C-alpha positions as CSV (number, residue, x, y, z in Angstrom):
1,X,87.2,105.7,114.5
2,X,91.1,106.0,114.8
3,X,90.9,108.4,117.8
4,X,89.2,104.9,119.9
5,X,91.8,102.9,118.5
6,X,95.0,104.7,119.2
7,X,93.5,105.3,122.7
8,X,92.9,101.2,122.5
9,X,96.5,100.7,121.8
10,X,97.7,103.0,124.1
11,X,96.1,101.5,126.9
12,X,96.8,97.9,126.2
13,X,100.4,98.8,125.5
14,X,100.6,100.7,128.9
15,X,99.0,97.9,130.5
16,X,101.9,95.7,128.9
17,X,104.7,98.0,130.2
18,X,103.1,98.0,133.5
19,X,103.1,94.5,133.9
20,X,106.9,94.5,132.6
21,X,108.0,96.7,135.1
22,X,105.9,94.9,137.9
23,X,107.6,91.5,137.0
24,X,110.8,92.8,136.9
25,X,110.8,95.0,140.1
26,X,109.8,91.5,141.7
27,X,112.6,89.7,140.2
28,X,115.1,92.4,141.1
29,X,113.8,92.3,144.6
30,X,114.5,88.5,144.5
31,X,111.0,88.1,145.7
32,X,110.2,85.8,142.9
33,X,111.4,84.2,140.1
34,X,110.4,85.0,136.4
35,X,107.0,83.2,135.6
36,X,106.8,80.4,133.1
37,X,104.5,77.8,132.9
38,X,104.7,75.8,136.1
39,X,104.4,79.4,137.9
40,X,107.5,81.3,139.8
41,X,110.5,79.7,139.7
42,X,110.9,77.7,142.6
43,X,107.3,76.5,143.2
44,X,107.8,72.9,141.8
45,X,110.6,72.3,144.7
46,X,113.6,73.2,142.2
47,X,114.7,76.6,143.5
48,X,118.3,77.1,143.5
49,X,120.9,79.9,144.2
50,X,124.0,81.2,143.1
51,X,126.2,82.9,144.7
52,X,129.1,84.7,142.3
53,X,132.5,84.9,144.0
54,X,134.4,88.1,142.5
55,X,137.2,87.8,140.3
56,X,140.4,88.8,141.9
57,X,141.6,91.1,139.4
58,X,138.1,93.3,140.1
59,X,138.6,96.1,143.5
60,X,137.0,94.7,146.2
61,X,135.5,98.4,147.0
62,X,132.4,99.1,145.6
63,X,132.3,100.5,141.7
64,X,131.9,104.6,141.2
65,X,129.4,103.5,139.0
66,X,127.3,100.2,137.8
67,X,124.9,100.5,135.0
68,X,124.1,99.8,131.0
69,X,126.6,100.8,128.1
70,X,124.5,103.9,126.2
71,X,127.1,105.0,123.6
72,X,130.9,105.6,122.9
73,X,132.3,108.6,121.6
74,X,135.9,108.2,120.6
75,X,137.8,107.1,124.4
76,X,134.6,108.3,126.2
77,X,131.8,106.2,126.8
78,X,128.1,106.9,128.5
79,X,126.6,104.6,131.2
80,X,123.0,104.7,132.3
81,X,123.4,104.4,135.9
82,X,121.5,101.3,137.9
83,X,120.7,102.6,141.8
84,X,122.7,100.6,143.8
85,X,119.5,98.6,145.4
86,X,118.3,97.8,142.0
87,X,121.2,95.2,141.5
88,X,122.2,95.2,138.0
89,X,124.2,91.7,137.8
90,X,122.3,91.1,133.9
91,X,121.9,87.5,135.0
92,X,118.4,85.7,133.9
93,X,116.7,82.9,135.4
94,X,115.0,80.9,133.0
95,X,112.5,78.0,134.6
96,X,112.5,74.7,134.1
97,X,110.2,74.6,131.3
98,X,112.9,76.7,129.3
99,X,110.3,79.6,129.3
100,X,111.2,82.2,131.9
101,X,111.2,85.8,131.2
102,X,114.3,87.8,129.5
103,X,115.9,90.6,131.7
104,X,118.4,92.8,130.3
105,X,119.8,96.0,130.8
106,X,117.3,97.7,129.3
107,X,114.8,96.1,131.8
108,X,116.4,97.7,134.9
109,X,115.7,101.1,136.7
110,X,118.0,103.5,135.2
111,X,119.7,106.7,137.2
112,X,121.6,109.1,135.3
113,X,123.8,109.0,132.1
114,X,127.5,109.4,133.5
115,X,130.2,109.7,131.2
116,X,133.0,107.5,131.5
117,X,136.7,108.4,130.1
118,X,138.7,105.5,129.2
119,X,142.6,106.9,129.4
120,X,145.6,104.7,128.3
121,X,146.3,103.8,131.3
122,X,142.8,102.2,132.2
123,X,142.5,98.3,132.4
124,X,139.9,97.1,130.2
125,X,138.1,93.3,131.9
126,X,135.5,91.2,130.2
127,X,133.8,89.0,131.7
128,X,134.6,85.2,131.0
129,X,132.7,83.5,133.8
130,X,131.4,79.9,132.2
131,X,127.3,79.9,132.9
132,X,126.9,77.3,130.4
133,X,126.1,74.2,133.0
134,X,123.0,74.3,135.0
135,X,123.5,74.5,138.5
136,X,124.1,71.1,140.1
137,X,123.4,71.9,143.5
138,X,120.4,74.2,145.7
139,X,123.5,76.5,146.6
140,X,125.9,76.8,144.3
141,X,128.9,79.1,144.2
142,X,130.8,80.2,140.7
143,X,133.8,81.8,140.5
144,X,133.8,85.0,138.2
145,X,136.4,85.3,135.7
146,X,137.8,88.0,133.9
147,X,140.0,88.4,130.6
148,X,141.2,91.1,129.0
149,X,138.5,93.4,126.9
150,X,138.2,95.9,124.4
151,X,135.8,99.1,124.1
152,X,135.0,97.8,120.5
153,X,133.2,94.8,122.3
154,X,130.7,97.3,123.9
155,X,126.9,97.0,123.1
156,X,123.5,97.7,124.0
157,X,123.3,94.8,126.1
158,X,126.8,95.6,128.3
159,X,126.4,95.8,132.0
160,X,129.2,98.3,132.9
161,X,130.9,98.4,136.3
162,X,133.6,101.0,137.0
163,X,136.3,102.1,139.2
164,X,138.2,104.9,139.3
165,X,138.4,108.9,140.1
166,X,135.6,111.6,139.7
167,X,136.1,114.8,137.8
168,X,133.5,116.7,137.5
169,X,130.6,115.0,136.4
170,X,133.1,112.4,134.6
171,X,134.5,109.5,135.8
172,X,138.4,108.8,135.2
173,X,138.3,104.9,134.5
174,X,141.4,103.0,136.6
175,X,139.7,99.5,136.0
176,X,136.7,99.0,133.7
177,X,134.5,95.7,133.7
178,X,132.1,94.5,131.0
179,X,129.2,91.6,131.3
180,X,126.7,90.7,128.4
181,X,123.7,89.2,130.4
182,X,123.3,85.6,130.7
183,X,120.9,83.0,131.0
184,X,121.2,80.4,134.1
185,X,119.0,77.4,133.4
186,X,117.4,75.9,136.6
187,X,118.6,72.4,137.6
188,X,116.5,69.8,135.4
189,X,115.7,72.4,132.4
190,X,116.7,71.1,129.1
């Protein structure tokens, strides 16, 4: 009896995880928005896009690694890298009904774990971009802003970008930027 129940529970869990992976994959490929009570974001004619202009303080070159924070050991952090084609902005879109799917760094596909060494010469920035207002137009541009950051602010939902140089299997960070996933509400949402 318990074996049948365990198999049933495991089957339901596999279906739920598979469904969540499918929705996250579709969102990351920007084919559809999250599914809410009104259907995919934009199906009611209220679609929008937000273009983020990178902060002047951040390098124009691609980072050595982008991913989610895993752990910290003194001045070394471990990052679960995100493949370049997977995105990794940490931006969550919410449907007009306020019931959007929540996409966190843990929902992103992950690559290998990378050790990042932070030295006294590493510049650490945190994301200070204001996403509190819903977009006012279909296509809006938001200027990314940064402030001084510290390793003590990192936690399991932090998304990290690192610019630096590779040294064996590690990256010696010159610039480390971290952000938290944000919620962007569609126009007309409360």
